[in-house]
N, C-alpha and C positions, 0 to 999 in steps of 0.2 A: 846150179845150172852153169854150164860152160858152153859158149857158142861163138863161132867165128863167122861173121857176116862178110861175104865176099861178093865182088862184082858190081856193087851198087855205085851210083854217083852220090857222094856223101856231103851233106851240108853240116859242118861241125858247129858253126856259130862261134868258133874260137877266134879271138882277136889275133891278127897277124897271119892267119891261114887264108887260103883262097876261099871265095864264096862257096865253091863246090870243088870236089876233087875225087879221083878214083883211089880210094884207100879201103883197107879192111878195118873192121871194128871187132875187137875181142871183148866178150863179156864173160866175167867170172863172178858167180854168185849174184849179188845185187848191184854190182858196180861195173863200170867200164874199166877193163884192165889195160887196153892199149888201142891206139888208132894209128895206122901207118900202112905202108906198102908191104905186101908179101909177108904178112905176119905168120909166125909159127904158132898154131893153136894147140899143139900137143894133142891131147885126147878130146879136144872140143868137138862138138857137133859142127860140121861145116855146112853153111847154108849159101847156096848160089842165089844172089839177089840181082842178077843181071837184069837190066831194064827197069829197075826200081830206083827211087830216090830215098835214101835213108837220112833222117834228120832227128833232132831232139823232139821229144813229144811236145805237143802244144800245151800252153798254160792258159786256161780260162780263168782270169783273175777276178771276175765278178759274175756270179750266177746265184740265183735263188732256186735251188733245186726243189724246195718244198712246193713250188708252183708247177712242177712237171705235169701233173694231172690236169692242169688248167689249159693245156695247149689249145690254141686257136680261139678260145673264147674271147680274148681281148685284142684281136687283130685290129679293131678300130677304136680301141680305148686311147684317149688322150691321157696325159699324166694324172689329171684330176680324177678322171673316171677310174683309172687303175687304183689310185689310192683309196677311193671311196668303195669300190667293189671288191678288189682283191684283199685289201687290208681291213677296211671298215666292215665288210660283210663276210666274205668267204673264210678269212683266216680263223674266225671263231668256231668254225665247224670242224676243224682238224683235230683228229684223235692221234695219239702216238703212232698207231699203226699206219695212218695216212702219211705221216712224216717218213716212216721207214720205207714204204714202197715208193713214195715220190723220190726220195733220195737215191734208192737203189736204181730205179728206172732212169732217173736223170743222169746218174753217174755212168750207167751202161751206155746210154746214148752218147755221152761225151767220149767215152772210150772208143765207141764205134766210129766217131768222126775224127779220131786222132789226138784227142786231148788226154794227156796222162796226169795232169794236175789241175784241180779245181780249187778256187777260192770261194767257198760256199758261204754266202752272206745269209745266215739263217736267223731271220728276225720274226719267227713265229714259234717261240719256245715258252709257252705259258707255264709249263711244268718241266721238272728234270726228266720226266719220262719222255716228253717230246724230243728233247735233245738227245737222249740215249737212243731213241728209236731212229732218229736221223743218222746218227753215227753208225749204228748197226747196219744201216743200208749202205753207207759208204764203204765200210770194212768188207761187207759181203761182195761188193762190186770189184774190189781190187784196185780202185783208182787211188792216186795220191791226193789227199785232201787237207786243205787248211780250213778248219771248221771255225768260222767267225761267228761266235755266239752273239745273238742280238735279241732285242725285245721290240715290242710295239712302240711306235714313236710317241704315243701319248703319255708315256710314263715319265714324270719329271724328276725322279730320284736317280742317284748314281747307279751304275751297273752293279749287279749282285756279285761281288768278288768271291763270295763263298762258292757260288756255282761255277765260276771260272776255275777256282782252285780244284774243285771236284772233277771238272772235266780235264784239267791238266794232268791229273793222276791217271787218266785214261790214254795218255799219249802213246803212240804206236809208231812203228817204222813208217806207216803210210798215213798217219794222222797227226797233225799239228793243230793246236788250239790258239785262237786269237779272239779279239773282241770287235764286234760290229756295234758302233755307238751312234747316237744321233749327232754328236759332235757340236761344235759351237754354232752351227747354223740352226739347229733344231732343239737345243737345250740351253738352260741358263748357264751362265759362266761358271758358277761354282760346281755344277754337275759336270760340265765339260772338263774342267780341270781335274776333278776327282777321277773321272774315267781315264784320262790320259795318264795320270800318275799311277793308277792301278796297273795299266798296261806296261808302263815303263818299269815299275818295280818287279814285274814278272818277266820282262824281256820278251814280250810277245807283240805281234802285229796288232795295231789298232786301226780300224778302217771306218770311214764315215762318208756320207753323201754330201755333195754340195751342188745345188743347181737351182734354177728358178729365182734368182735374186742376188743382190749384192751381199757380200760378207757381213754378218751381223756383228755388233760390238763385242760379243764373247770371243770372236777370233783374236782380237787384240789382247785379251786377257790370257788366252792360251799361249800366244806368242811371247808376251812379257814373262810368262812363267817358264819359258824355254823348253816347252814340251813337244814342239814339232821336231821330228827327226827321221832317220832312215827306216824306222819301223812304223811310220805313219803312212797310211794309204788313203788318198782322197779319190772317191769315185765320182765321175763326171767332171767336176771342177768348173762347170758352167757358171758364169757370173763373176769369177775371179778376175781381178784387174791384172795388168801386166806387172805392176809393183808387187802385188800379193803373190803372183806366180813365181816371180824371181826370188822373193823371200823364202818361199816354201822349197823351191828347187835348191837354193843355197843351203837349206837345212837338211837336205837329203830326202825330202818327202817324195813318195812315188804317186803317180796318177794313173787311174784306169778309165779309159773311155769305152763306152758301149755305143759306138757311133750309130748303128742302125736304129737302135732303140731311142737314143737321144734325139736324132733328127726327126723321127716319126711321132714321138710322144709329146715333145715340147720342153725337154730339159734345157735346151739352148745349144749353141754351137759347140762341137767337140773341142776339148782343151788342146788338141794337137797343134793348132795354129799358134798358140801362145808358147808351147814348149819348144818346138823345133828351132825357132830363131835364137834361143838362148842355150842351145846345145843339149837339151833334154829330150825325152821321148816318152810316150805313153805305153802302158800295158793295155791289154784288150780284154773285154768281157762281152758276154751276150745278154746279161741281165735276166730277163724273165721269159720263159718259154710260153707264157700266156699271151704274149704280144708279138714276139719275133722268133725266128728259128734259133735253136741253140747251137748253131754251127759257127765255130770261131773263125774259120777261114773266110766265111761270108763277111763276118764282122771286120776282118782284116782288109778285105777288098773294098768294103764300103768306106772304111776309114781312109784308105789310100786314095780312092777316087774322090772323096769329099775334099781332102786336102789338096790334091792336084787341081781340082776345079776351082777352089778358092785361090790358089796361087796363079792360075791362068787368068782369072778375073782381075786380080791385082795388077798383073803384068799388062793386061789389055788396057786397064785404066791409066797406067803410067806411060805405056809406049804405043798404044793403039793396036796391039797385036798380042796374041797369046804367047806364052813362053816357048822358045825354041828348044830348050833343054829341060830334061826332067827335074823337077824340084824335089821329088821324093821317089825313092826306088822300091822295087819289089823286095829287095833284100831288107830294106828298113822295115817294111811291113811284117816280114817274117820274124825279124828281131823283136818287134812289138809283141808278137804272139808266142815268143819263147823266152828269150833273155830278159826282156823287160817284165814279163809276167812273173818269172822266177824272183826277180828283185822285189817286185811289189809285194810278194807273199813271204818275203824273208827267207827264200830258198836259193839265193843266187850261188851259193857254194855247193849246191847239191844237184840242181836240175837246170835245164835251159841250154846246155852245151854238151857236146860229145867230146869228153876229155878223160884221160886216165884219172881214176879216183872219183869221178862224178857218178851219181846214181844211174843205173842202166834203164833210163826212161827214154824210149825212142820209138819211132814209127817208120814204116816202109810204105811209100806211095808207089802204086803201080802205074808207072809212066807209059806202059804199053797200052793202056786203055784207049779206046777210040776217041774219047774227048780230049786226051792229052797228047796223043801221038801225031806227028813226031815231036818229041820233047827236046827241042834244040837247046833250051835253057832250063836246067834242072830247078833253079830257084823259082822261075815262073811256073813250072809244072807243079811244084809243091804248093805255091800260092793259089793256083787255079784249080786245085784238086777238089773234087766233091766227095761226099761221104763214101760213095761206092768205090772211089779210087784208093781209099785207105786199106791196104792189103793186110798189114800186120801192125800190132801195137804191143809194146813191151813196157812193163812197169816193174821197177826194182828187179830186173833180170828175169821176170816171169812173163810169158806170152799171155796176153789177155784177148788178143785177136790174132787169128792165123788164117791165111787163105780167104780173107774177106768175111770171116765168120767169128763171132765172139766165142771165147773158150769158157768151158765150165759154167754155163748158165743156160737155164731153160727160158729162152726169150718169150715164148708164147705164154708160159705161166706168169711171167712178170707182167706182160701186157694185160692179161686177164685180171690180175690183182690190182693193177693200176686203174683199169677201167671201173672195177667194182668200187674202189676207194673214191675215185673222182666223181662217180655218179651221185653219191649223196651230198657231196660238197657243191658241185655245179648246180644241183637241183635248187639250191638256195637262191640262185639268180632268178629262177622262174617265180619263186615265192616273192622275191623283192619286186619284180615287175608287175605281178598280178594285183 
């Protein structure tokens, strides 16, 4: 494919460039060939995107798509009820086919909302067939996926590296494999060290949860083994001290906050307030569709508002009045949803920015929509966009959504399959309650 995108207000996310500018974007094959004014596209298809905002595709750095079929059942679940019901009860009812359709439907939903890359934290893989089925769903959707293979938390032994190696052999242009581990918070020190070393030996992302308490002693063991690094991703990070946060940031560790989920379920305060004062920033995720919407722009706005509210409170306590200057900007929130997400998933050299040589993963927001018009500030328009405002989505140079409609997919059939799959799983909740 060769396409020249003209007329849009473009947010490149490239350091040193304006927050937004009127430039052309030339796509050749799977990559961005050029970004600039009055480009000559040769025989490229020329698309007039006047009135739209073009920007890098969003990166949802933490999502459990296997739970797509559980939508709305956990809207009032606290963290403890989620762990008891989703993991302790419902997870055991999943067949490989359930994993496939949940991943496909979840990925399509993400594409529809402007996400071009997901970090799928897949911790319901009791058999290789479950993993293969989930991956099949992602590949069918056309979304870029970092498949973080995980297991149920109750298993105390090291991660099965033979399964990781088998999955690595399935790597694809749109599929990267990583490890989702209990980590030092939820596993013995020797297991945590073994898992970190396995990931380091393979040069892949290793991701873990941290919330609901102070760091356990195993954290010190992992630190002393010098295993924290740029390919380490910590989800939530609630409970970490300022000292631990600084140590991890200095080691290059990335953090992912799922602010709407964290605030509602009881994980603890988002890590954002600990990161910003030391020059770091979070990536963003939506976590579980069973509890909150899988809309990354909602997550970005919640994270931004929560941090601004916290900063205003601190300023009021110190000076008797709220802050007169913004402490966090809309542009920062968009960076969390793009650049920082790419870094967290080990894809910083491929996605998250619109630059020559980067993957052609981008979206067009229709700023002519009634809820966004007049769009005086393209950055704000992009941040304030709803799912219906995402006009077009491109992944690796291929359109996955055009004119507000997903391409090459029978949406109604996917919905029917998801409902059939989820029916037998959710029925277990009734059996549990009776």
